[in-house]
C-alpha positions as CSV (number, residue, x, y, z in Angstrom):
1,M,11.9,0.2,13.0
2,D,8.3,1.1,13.9
3,I,9.5,4.3,15.6
4,V,11.5,5.2,12.5
5,K,8.5,4.6,10.2
6,S,6.3,6.8,12.4
7,V,8.9,9.7,12.5
8,L,9.3,9.5,8.7
9,Q,5.5,9.9,8.1
10,P,4.5,13.5,7.3
11,S,2.7,13.9,10.7
12,G,5.8,12.6,12.5
13,L,8.2,14.9,10.6
14,L,6.0,17.9,11.3
15,L,5.8,17.1,14.9
16,L,9.6,16.6,15.0
17,F,10.1,20.1,13.3
18,L,7.8,21.7,15.9
19,T,9.4,20.0,18.9
20,T,12.8,21.0,17.6
21,A,11.5,24.5,17.2
22,L,10.3,24.6,20.8
23,V,13.7,23.4,22.1
24,C,15.6,25.8,19.8
25,W,13.5,28.7,21.0
26,F,15.6,29.0,24.1
27,Y,18.8,29.2,22.1
28,S,17.9,30.8,18.7
29,H,14.6,32.5,18.0
30,Q,15.6,32.8,14.4
31,L,16.1,29.1,13.9
32,A,13.0,28.2,15.9
33,F,10.9,30.6,13.7
34,G,12.4,29.1,10.6
35,L,11.4,25.6,11.7
36,V,7.9,26.7,12.5
37,V,7.6,28.2,9.0
38,V,8.9,25.0,7.4
39,A,6.4,22.9,9.3
40,T,3.5,25.2,8.5
41,V,4.2,25.4,4.8
42,S,4.8,21.7,4.6
43,L,1.5,21.0,6.4
44,Y,-0.3,23.2,3.9
45,L,1.3,21.7,0.8
46,L,0.7,18.1,1.9
47,S,-2.9,18.9,2.7
48,I,-3.9,20.3,-0.8
49,G,-5.1,18.3,-3.7
50,V,-2.7,19.7,-6.2
51,I,0.3,18.3,-4.3
52,A,-1.3,15.1,-3.0
53,N,-2.5,14.0,-6.5
54,A,0.8,14.9,-8.1
55,L,2.5,12.6,-5.6
56,L,0.1,9.8,-6.4
57,R,0.4,10.3,-10.1
58,G,4.0,9.3,-9.9
59,L,3.0,6.0,-8.3
60,E,-0.1,5.2,-10.3
61,H,0.8,6.5,-13.8
62,D,2.3,3.2,-15.0
63,I,-0.3,1.0,-13.3
64,K,-3.0,0.3,-15.7
65,P,-6.3,-1.5,-15.1
66,L,-6.2,-5.2,-16.1
67,S,-7.5,-6.2,-19.5
68,S,-9.0,-9.6,-20.2
69,R,-6.2,-10.3,-22.6
70,S,-3.5,-9.7,-20.0
71,T,-5.0,-12.2,-17.6
72,M,-4.9,-15.1,-20.1
73,T,-1.4,-16.2,-19.3
74,A,-1.6,-15.8,-15.5
75,Q,-1.5,-18.9,-13.3
76,A,-2.7,-17.6,-10.0
77,I,-4.0,-14.6,-8.1
78,V,-2.1,-13.2,-5.1
79,V,-3.8,-10.9,-2.7
80,L,-1.8,-8.8,-0.3
81,G,-3.1,-8.2,3.2
82,C,-3.3,-4.9,5.0
83,D,-5.7,-3.5,7.6
84,V,-7.9,-5.8,9.7
85,S,-10.7,-4.6,12.1
86,E,-10.4,-6.3,15.4
87,K,-13.2,-4.6,17.4
88,T,-16.3,-5.9,15.6
89,P,-19.1,-6.5,18.2
90,E,-21.6,-6.6,15.3
91,Y,-19.8,-9.7,14.0
92,G,-19.5,-11.3,17.4
93,N,-16.0,-9.7,17.7
94,E,-14.6,-11.9,15.0
95,P,-11.9,-9.9,13.2
96,Q,-13.0,-8.6,9.8
97,P,-11.3,-7.1,6.7
98,G,-10.8,-3.4,7.2
99,A,-12.0,-0.9,4.5
100,F,-8.8,-1.1,2.4
101,L,-8.4,-4.9,2.7
102,L,-12.1,-5.2,1.7
103,Q,-11.4,-3.3,-1.6
104,R,-8.6,-5.8,-2.4
105,L,-10.7,-8.9,-1.5
106,R,-13.7,-7.7,-3.5
107,Y,-11.5,-7.3,-6.6
108,A,-9.8,-10.6,-6.1
109,T,-13.2,-12.3,-5.9
110,L,-14.2,-10.7,-9.1
111,L,-11.0,-11.7,-10.8
112,A,-11.3,-15.3,-9.6
113,K,-14.8,-15.6,-11.0
114,Q,-13.7,-14.1,-14.3
115,T,-10.5,-16.1,-14.7
116,H,-11.1,-19.3,-12.6
117,L,-7.6,-18.9,-11.3
118,P,-6.6,-20.1,-7.8
119,I,-6.0,-17.5,-5.1
120,L,-3.1,-17.1,-2.6
121,V,-3.7,-14.8,0.3
122,S,-0.6,-13.3,2.0
123,G,-0.4,-11.6,5.4
124,G,1.1,-12.2,8.8
125,T,0.1,-11.7,12.4
126,F,-0.3,-8.3,13.8
127,H,-1.7,-7.7,17.4
128,G,-2.6,-11.3,17.6
129,I,-4.7,-11.4,14.4
130,N,-3.5,-13.2,11.3
131,E,-4.4,-11.3,8.1
132,A,-4.4,-14.3,5.8
133,E,-6.8,-16.2,8.1
134,V,-9.2,-13.2,8.1
135,M,-8.9,-13.0,4.3
136,Q,-9.6,-16.7,3.9
137,R,-12.7,-16.5,6.0
138,F,-14.1,-13.6,3.9
139,L,-13.3,-15.4,0.6
140,E,-15.0,-18.6,1.8
141,K,-18.2,-16.6,2.4
142,Q,-17.9,-15.3,-1.1
143,D,-17.6,-18.9,-2.5
144,S,-14.1,-18.1,-3.6
145,P,-11.8,-19.7,-1.0
146,A,-8.1,-19.3,-1.3
147,T,-6.1,-22.4,-2.4
148,W,-3.0,-21.3,-0.4
149,M,-2.4,-19.2,2.7
150,E,0.9,-17.4,3.4
151,V,0.7,-16.6,7.1
152,D,4.2,-15.5,8.1
153,S,5.0,-12.2,6.3
154,L,5.3,-8.9,8.1
155,S,6.1,-6.7,5.2
156,T,5.6,-6.4,1.4
157,W,9.1,-7.8,0.9
158,E,8.3,-10.9,3.0
159,N,4.9,-11.2,1.2
160,A,6.8,-11.7,-2.0
161,R,9.5,-14.0,-0.6
162,Y,7.2,-16.4,1.3
163,S,4.5,-16.4,-1.4
164,A,7.1,-17.2,-4.1
165,D,8.2,-20.2,-2.0
166,I,4.7,-21.6,-2.0
167,L,3.9,-20.9,-5.6
168,K,7.2,-22.2,-7.0
169,K,6.5,-25.6,-5.5
170,E,3.3,-25.6,-7.6
171,N,5.3,-24.7,-10.7
172,I,3.5,-21.3,-10.8
173,S,5.6,-18.4,-12.0
174,R,3.2,-15.8,-13.5
175,I,0.7,-14.1,-11.2
176,L,-1.9,-11.4,-11.0
177,L,-1.0,-9.3,-8.0
178,V,-3.9,-7.6,-6.3
179,S,-3.3,-4.5,-4.2
180,H,-4.0,-0.8,-4.2
181,A,-2.8,1.0,-7.3
182,S,-0.5,3.2,-5.3
183,H,1.1,0.2,-3.7
184,L,1.7,-2.0,-6.7
185,K,4.8,-0.4,-8.1
186,R,6.7,-1.3,-4.9
187,A,4.9,-4.6,-4.6
188,C,5.7,-5.7,-8.1
189,Y,9.4,-4.9,-7.6
190,A,9.4,-7.2,-4.6
191,F,7.6,-10.1,-6.3
192,S,9.8,-9.8,-9.4
193,A,12.9,-9.9,-7.2
194,A,11.5,-13.1,-5.7
195,G,11.4,-14.7,-9.1
196,L,7.8,-14.3,-10.1
197,D,6.5,-12.7,-13.3
198,C,4.1,-10.1,-11.8
199,L,1.1,-8.6,-13.6
200,P,-0.3,-5.8,-11.5
201,A,-4.0,-6.1,-10.8
202,P,-4.8,-2.7,-9.3
203,T,-7.8,-1.5,-7.4
204,A,-8.8,1.7,-5.6
205,F,-7.0,4.3,-7.7
206,K,-6.7,7.4,-5.6
207,E,-5.3,10.0,-7.9
208,K,-7.8,12.6,-9.0
209,R,-7.1,15.1,-11.8
210,R,-7.0,18.6,-10.4
211,S,-6.9,21.7,-12.5
212,L,-4.3,24.2,-11.3
213,G,-7.0,26.8,-11.7
214,S,-9.5,25.0,-9.5
215,L,-9.9,26.6,-6.1
216,S,-10.7,23.2,-4.4
217,G,-7.3,21.9,-5.4
218,W,-5.6,24.6,-3.3
219,L,-7.8,24.3,-0.2
220,P,-6.4,22.0,2.6
221,N,-8.3,19.0,3.9
222,T,-7.6,15.8,5.8
223,E,-8.3,13.5,2.9
224,E,-5.5,15.1,0.8
225,L,-3.2,14.9,3.8
226,Y,-3.9,11.2,4.1
227,K,-3.2,10.7,0.4
228,S,0.1,12.6,0.7
229,N,1.0,10.4,3.7
230,L,0.2,7.3,1.7
231,A,2.3,8.4,-1.3
232,L,5.3,9.5,0.7
233,K,5.3,6.1,2.5
234,E,5.5,4.4,-0.9
235,Y,8.3,6.7,-2.1
236,M,10.3,5.9,1.0
237,G,9.6,2.2,0.5
238,L,10.9,2.5,-3.1
239,A,14.0,4.3,-2.0
240,W,14.6,1.6,0.6
241,Y,14.3,-1.1,-2.0
242,R,16.7,0.6,-4.3
243,L,19.3,1.2,-1.5
244,H,19.0,-2.1,0.4
245,Y,17.7,-4.7,-2.1
246,K,18.9,-3.2,-5.4
247,V,15.7,-4.1,-7.1
248,Y,14.3,-0.7,-8.3
249,G,13.4,-0.8,-11.9
250,R,13.9,-4.6,-12.4
251,T,10.3,-5.3,-13.4
252,R,8.0,-4.1,-16.2
253,L,4.6,-2.8,-15.2
């Protein structure tokens, strides 16, 4: 599965096109040239702000910042794990939240102080490091320790299933779900399918409005390529949910 995910990323697909072009060169120069053109044009398009932000707009358009009124009926805050930094000599090599996870945890801490709701952290073990444990240590230092830890999930779908099992035992059905804005459409589908009423609590909106007449929106750079990569990963995830789990569109955002 990891190999498939890597190949389906923009960089993986472009490398596949170029490798295929190299192989085809010995059989059909025309086909090889066509594949090189496709790879080159795709790389350019995915590296410009006009395309990257259009892709993100489709994910973040319906995800609105939380209002104080919308939090009134929530019963708990759920924070989804992501990247963890394992090489941290400045912290005595104790694993720390990575840049993206730190954005989620900071927002969850703010929400907890505003709403006084209990927190559940959700994240499994990758490369010998458990995300939920790293998240809990960070929250404890912020004086906002998590009430529950879900430590077994290895995907967003499992985040939802295992978290729901914990919360339902506490008679909790309505949650604030903290994650990146671009990830919340897929995450909320998973949590709704698991039987929870999910209110998206987005952080780190990445879409930036670009005028079609702006030169900067047409110049390639690695930041825009990263954003395109992020967006396409989410679209593939949404397609998989629709095909495999039949949950696409079952929640309101």
